[in-house]
C-alpha positions as CSV (number, residue, x, y, z in Angstrom):
1,M,39.2,27.0,-9.8
2,K,36.1,24.9,-10.1
3,D,36.5,23.6,-6.6
4,F,36.9,27.1,-5.3
5,F,33.6,28.3,-6.8
6,L,31.8,25.1,-5.7
7,N,33.0,25.8,-2.1
8,I,31.7,29.3,-2.3
9,R,28.3,28.0,-3.5
10,Y,28.2,25.5,-0.7
11,R,29.0,28.2,1.9
12,I,26.2,30.5,0.6
13,E,23.7,27.6,0.6
14,Y,24.8,26.8,4.2
15,V,24.3,30.4,5.4
16,A,20.9,30.6,3.7
17,V,19.7,27.4,5.4
18,L,21.2,28.4,8.7
19,V,19.2,31.7,8.6
20,L,16.0,29.6,7.7
21,Y,16.8,27.3,10.7
22,G,17.0,30.3,13.0
23,M,13.8,31.8,11.8
24,I,11.9,28.5,12.1
25,R,13.0,28.0,15.7
26,L,11.9,31.5,16.7
27,L,8.3,31.0,15.4
28,P,5.4,29.9,17.6
29,H,4.3,26.4,16.7
30,G,1.1,27.5,15.0
31,A,3.0,29.8,12.7
32,L,4.8,26.9,11.2
33,R,1.7,26.2,9.1
34,I,2.3,29.4,7.0
35,P,5.7,28.4,5.5
36,A,4.6,24.8,5.3
37,I,1.6,25.8,3.2
38,L,3.8,27.9,0.9
39,G,6.4,25.2,0.7
40,G,3.9,22.4,0.1
41,A,2.2,24.5,-2.6
42,G,5.6,25.1,-4.2
43,V,6.2,21.4,-4.4
44,W,2.7,20.7,-5.8
45,L,3.1,23.4,-8.5
46,M,6.1,21.7,-9.9
47,P,4.8,19.6,-12.9
48,T,7.4,16.9,-12.4
49,F,6.5,16.3,-8.8
50,R,2.7,16.7,-9.3
51,R,2.7,14.1,-12.1
52,M,4.7,11.7,-10.1
53,I,2.6,12.1,-7.0
54,I,-0.7,11.5,-8.8
55,A,0.8,8.5,-10.7
56,N,2.0,6.9,-7.4
57,I,-1.3,7.3,-5.6
58,R,-3.2,5.9,-8.5
59,T,-0.8,3.0,-8.8
60,A,-1.0,2.2,-5.1
61,M,-4.7,2.8,-4.7
62,P,-6.4,2.6,-8.1
63,E,-9.8,2.8,-6.5
64,K,-9.1,6.4,-5.7
65,S,-10.6,8.9,-8.2
66,E,-8.6,11.6,-9.8
67,A,-10.0,14.2,-7.4
68,E,-9.2,12.1,-4.4
69,A,-5.6,11.6,-5.7
70,V,-5.2,15.3,-6.1
71,R,-6.5,16.0,-2.6
72,I,-4.2,13.4,-1.1
73,G,-1.3,14.6,-3.1
74,R,-1.7,18.3,-2.1
75,R,-2.1,17.4,1.6
76,S,1.0,15.1,1.4
77,C,3.1,17.9,0.1
78,Y,2.0,20.1,3.0
79,H,2.5,17.4,5.7
80,V,6.1,16.6,4.5
81,I,7.1,20.2,4.6
82,F,5.3,20.9,7.9
83,N,6.9,17.8,9.6
84,L,10.4,19.0,8.4
85,F,9.9,22.4,9.8
86,E,8.4,21.1,13.0
87,F,11.4,18.7,13.5
88,I,13.8,21.6,13.3
89,W,11.6,23.6,15.7
90,L,11.4,20.8,18.2
91,S,14.9,19.4,18.1
92,G,17.0,19.8,21.2
93,N,14.1,21.4,23.2
94,P,12.6,18.9,25.7
95,R,9.5,21.0,26.5
96,R,8.6,21.2,22.9
97,I,9.2,17.5,22.3
98,E,7.0,16.6,25.2
99,R,4.2,18.9,24.1
100,W,4.0,17.7,20.5
101,Y,5.6,14.2,20.3
102,E,3.9,11.3,22.0
103,L,5.2,7.8,22.6
104,P,2.3,5.8,24.2
105,E,2.9,4.3,27.5
106,D,2.5,0.7,26.4
107,I,5.1,1.1,23.6
108,T,7.5,3.0,25.9
109,A,7.2,0.1,28.4
110,R,8.0,-2.5,25.8
111,L,10.9,-0.6,24.4
112,K,12.4,-0.1,27.9
113,A,12.0,-3.8,28.5
114,H,14.0,-4.6,25.4
115,V,16.7,-2.1,26.5
116,A,16.8,-3.7,30.0
117,A,17.2,-7.1,28.5
118,G,20.1,-6.0,26.4
119,E,18.3,-6.5,23.2
120,R,19.3,-4.5,20.2
121,I,16.3,-3.0,18.5
122,I,16.2,-3.0,14.7
123,F,13.7,-0.3,13.9
124,V,11.9,-0.3,10.5
125,N,10.4,3.1,9.4
126,P,8.5,4.1,6.4
127,H,8.4,7.6,4.8
128,L,5.1,8.2,6.6
129,G,4.2,11.1,8.9
130,S,7.2,12.4,10.7
131,W,9.7,9.6,10.2
132,E,12.3,11.8,11.9
133,A,10.2,11.8,15.0
134,S,10.6,8.0,15.5
135,G,14.4,8.4,15.7
136,L,14.0,11.1,18.3
137,M,11.3,9.6,20.5
138,A,12.8,6.2,21.1
139,P,16.0,7.6,22.6
140,Y,14.2,10.5,24.4
141,Y,11.4,8.6,26.0
142,A,12.7,5.0,26.3
143,G,16.4,5.4,26.6
144,V,17.2,3.5,23.3
145,R,20.7,4.0,22.1
146,M,20.8,3.7,18.3
147,V,22.2,4.6,15.0
148,A,20.1,5.7,12.0
149,I,21.0,5.2,8.4
150,A,20.8,8.4,6.3
151,K,21.8,9.6,2.8
152,P,24.5,12.2,3.0
153,V,24.0,15.6,1.5
154,R,26.5,16.6,-1.2
155,N,27.1,20.0,0.5
156,P,29.5,19.1,3.4
157,Y,28.4,22.1,5.5
158,L,24.8,21.2,5.1
159,N,25.6,17.6,5.7
160,R,27.0,18.4,9.1
161,L,24.1,20.7,10.0
162,L,21.3,18.3,8.8
163,N,22.7,14.9,9.7
164,H,25.0,15.6,12.7
165,G,24.0,19.0,13.9
166,N,20.2,18.6,13.9
167,R,19.5,14.9,14.0
168,E,22.1,14.1,16.7
169,K,20.9,16.7,19.2
170,E,19.0,14.0,21.1
171,A,21.4,11.9,23.2
172,G,21.5,8.3,22.2
173,L,21.1,8.9,18.4
174,H,24.0,8.8,16.0
175,I,23.9,9.0,12.2
176,I,25.6,6.6,9.8
177,F,25.6,7.0,6.0
178,A,24.2,4.7,3.3
179,R,27.5,3.9,1.8
180,G,29.0,1.2,3.9
181,A,25.9,1.3,6.1
182,I,25.6,-2.5,6.7
183,R,29.2,-2.7,8.0
184,A,28.6,0.3,10.3
185,A,25.3,-1.1,11.4
186,T,26.7,-4.6,12.3
187,R,29.5,-2.8,14.3
188,A,26.8,-0.8,16.1
189,L,24.9,-4.0,17.0
190,R,28.0,-5.6,18.4
191,E,28.6,-2.5,20.5
192,G,25.1,-2.7,22.0
193,L,23.3,-0.1,19.9
194,G,20.0,-0.4,17.9
195,V,19.7,0.4,14.2
196,G,17.1,2.5,12.4
197,T,16.3,1.7,8.8
198,L,13.9,3.0,6.2
199,I,11.8,0.3,4.6
200,D,10.5,2.0,1.4
201,Q,13.6,2.8,-0.6
202,N,14.5,1.3,-3.9
203,T,17.4,-1.1,-3.5
204,R,18.8,-3.2,-6.3
205,V,19.2,-6.9,-5.7
206,R,22.9,-6.7,-6.2
207,D,23.0,-4.1,-3.4
208,G,21.0,-6.3,-0.9
209,G,17.5,-5.7,-2.2
210,V,14.6,-8.1,-2.9
211,F,11.3,-7.8,-4.8
212,V,8.3,-7.9,-2.5
213,R,4.7,-6.8,-2.9
214,F,3.7,-3.2,-2.0
215,F,0.0,-2.5,-2.5
216,G,0.0,-5.6,-4.6
217,M,2.8,-4.4,-6.8
218,P,6.3,-5.9,-6.9
219,V,8.8,-3.3,-5.8
220,A,12.5,-3.5,-4.9
221,S,13.2,-3.1,-1.2
222,S,16.1,-3.4,1.1
223,K,16.6,-6.7,3.0
224,A,18.6,-4.8,5.7
225,P,16.2,-5.3,8.6
226,A,16.0,-9.1,8.1
227,S,19.7,-9.4,7.2
228,L,20.7,-7.5,10.4
229,K,18.5,-9.8,12.5
230,H,20.0,-12.8,10.8
231,Y,23.5,-11.5,11.6
232,C,22.5,-11.0,15.3
233,N,21.1,-14.5,15.5
234,A,24.2,-16.0,13.9
235,H,26.5,-14.2,16.4
236,G,24.5,-14.7,19.5
237,I,23.4,-11.0,19.8
238,P,20.0,-10.6,21.4
239,S,17.8,-8.5,19.1
240,V,14.3,-7.7,17.9
241,I,12.7,-6.2,14.8
242,I,10.1,-3.4,15.4
243,Y,8.1,-1.6,12.8
244,G,7.5,2.0,13.9
245,T,5.8,5.0,12.4
246,S,4.9,8.4,13.8
247,V,1.9,10.1,12.3
248,R,0.0,13.3,13.1
249,M,-3.3,12.8,14.9
250,P,-6.4,15.1,14.8
251,D,-5.3,16.8,18.0
252,G,-2.1,18.0,16.2
253,R,0.3,15.8,18.1
254,V,2.6,13.3,16.4
255,R,1.9,9.9,17.9
256,A,4.2,6.9,17.6
257,H,2.8,3.5,16.5
258,A,4.7,0.2,16.7
259,E,4.2,-3.4,15.5
260,W,6.2,-6.5,16.3
261,L,6.6,-9.4,13.9
262,S,3.7,-11.9,14.1
263,R,6.0,-14.9,14.9
264,P,9.6,-15.6,15.9
265,F,12.2,-14.7,13.3
266,D,13.4,-18.3,12.8
267,Q,9.9,-19.4,11.9
268,Y,10.0,-17.4,8.6
269,E,10.9,-19.4,5.6
270,S,13.2,-16.6,4.2
271,E,14.4,-13.0,4.8
272,E,12.1,-12.1,1.9
273,A,9.1,-13.3,3.9
274,V,10.1,-11.0,6.8
275,I,10.4,-8.0,4.5
276,Q,7.0,-8.9,2.9
277,E,5.3,-8.8,6.3
278,L,6.9,-5.5,7.2
279,M,5.8,-4.1,3.8
280,D,2.2,-5.3,4.4
281,I,2.2,-3.5,7.8
282,S,3.5,-0.4,6.1
283,A,0.8,-0.5,3.4
284,G,-1.8,-0.8,6.1
285,Y,-0.7,2.4,7.9
286,I,-0.4,4.3,4.6
287,R,-4.0,3.4,3.7
288,R,-5.0,4.8,7.1
289,F,-3.0,8.0,6.6
290,P,-2.4,8.5,2.9
291,E,-2.2,12.3,3.1
292,Q,0.9,11.8,5.3
293,Y,3.0,9.6,3.0
294,L,5.9,10.8,0.9
295,W,4.4,10.3,-2.6
296,F,7.0,12.3,-4.6
297,Y,9.5,9.4,-4.8
298,R,9.8,6.9,-7.7
299,R,8.8,4.0,-5.5
300,F,7.5,1.8,-8.3
301,R,10.6,2.5,-10.5
302,Y,11.7,-1.1,-11.0
303,I,9.7,-3.8,-12.8
304,P,10.8,-7.4,-12.3
305,P,11.4,-9.5,-15.4
306,E,8.4,-11.6,-16.6
307,C,6.0,-9.4,-14.7
308,P,2.4,-10.5,-15.3
309,E,0.6,-8.4,-18.0
310,E,-2.2,-7.3,-15.6
311,L,0.4,-5.9,-13.1
312,L,2.6,-4.4,-15.9
313,R,-0.3,-2.2,-16.9
314,R,-0.6,-0.7,-13.4
315,Y,3.0,0.6,-13.2
316,P,3.4,4.4,-13.5
317,Y,4.9,6.1,-16.5
318,Y,8.5,6.3,-15.0
319,A,8.8,2.5,-14.3
320,R,11.1,0.3,-16.4
321,V,11.8,-3.4,-16.6
322,V,15.1,-4.1,-14.8
323,K,18.2,-5.2,-16.7
324,P,20.6,-8.1,-15.7
325,S,22.9,-5.5,-14.0
326,F,20.1,-5.0,-11.5
327,F,20.8,-8.4,-10.1
328,N,24.5,-8.8,-10.7
329,R,27.2,-6.3,-11.5
330,R,28.6,-8.7,-14.0
331,G,25.4,-8.4,-15.9
332,R,26.4,-4.9,-17.0
């Protein structure tokens, strides 16, 4: 009986979201600002989110005043909602994509060169600007065939709509899910596909994570980009790591930015060193566009053991020192 009512709830949620999808796609682009303002204000008015947003901004950039943190936080809520609505509005419509999403010619040329050389591209994305746009532009403009790692939605109907229905409208992009993602990603690399990963998610060491510095603070991050590159090298698969982010510019268009590692992969002393460079690149872009970063996420959740006292004081209210189980399941 419980499953019956849960299924009914899932179907109602699906229909409600489907109606919202339809309404968004019918709006003119300028009108998307109205629901985005309302949605962003709704997020900001939630005390739990507002407290977390301000704490994260002050942790990352303690030089910011309370007033600056509030301004950045409010704009961040708006940008996240607007980019979500815009992605729905653009998806599957080439004329809209070409009007509002821009992949600069130099980046397009380099991506096409990697594709022509048979190199698998391991994309590294932050939750900055329209991170969905990066997964759309590379296949659309440069012919990159790739898979992107996503977290599944509990509602199976919404999961099909959001992850397979909406995100996979662009040819060349396929969604794989976080559970078993590394196995699916290595299979994709063997089959000639690129892989898109998100750099700024909390990952326990026992699940393939590592502590690196983010705005000077130790945070847990996935080693997936470096581990996948290491796998490619070990199996003779040509590949390249590219950091990419897509942010909104003053003209209203979303423009892609890309960075390549500063030296060949085999010249880094460890996978951790690769992830650290990628995190440094990410922090640089976030400093340039702080209003477009996703601040309502517990990014500074994990504190490493024996953290220096001066850093310990900087962590936000929700952070906790990790237990042995963070490093090894047998530590539970």
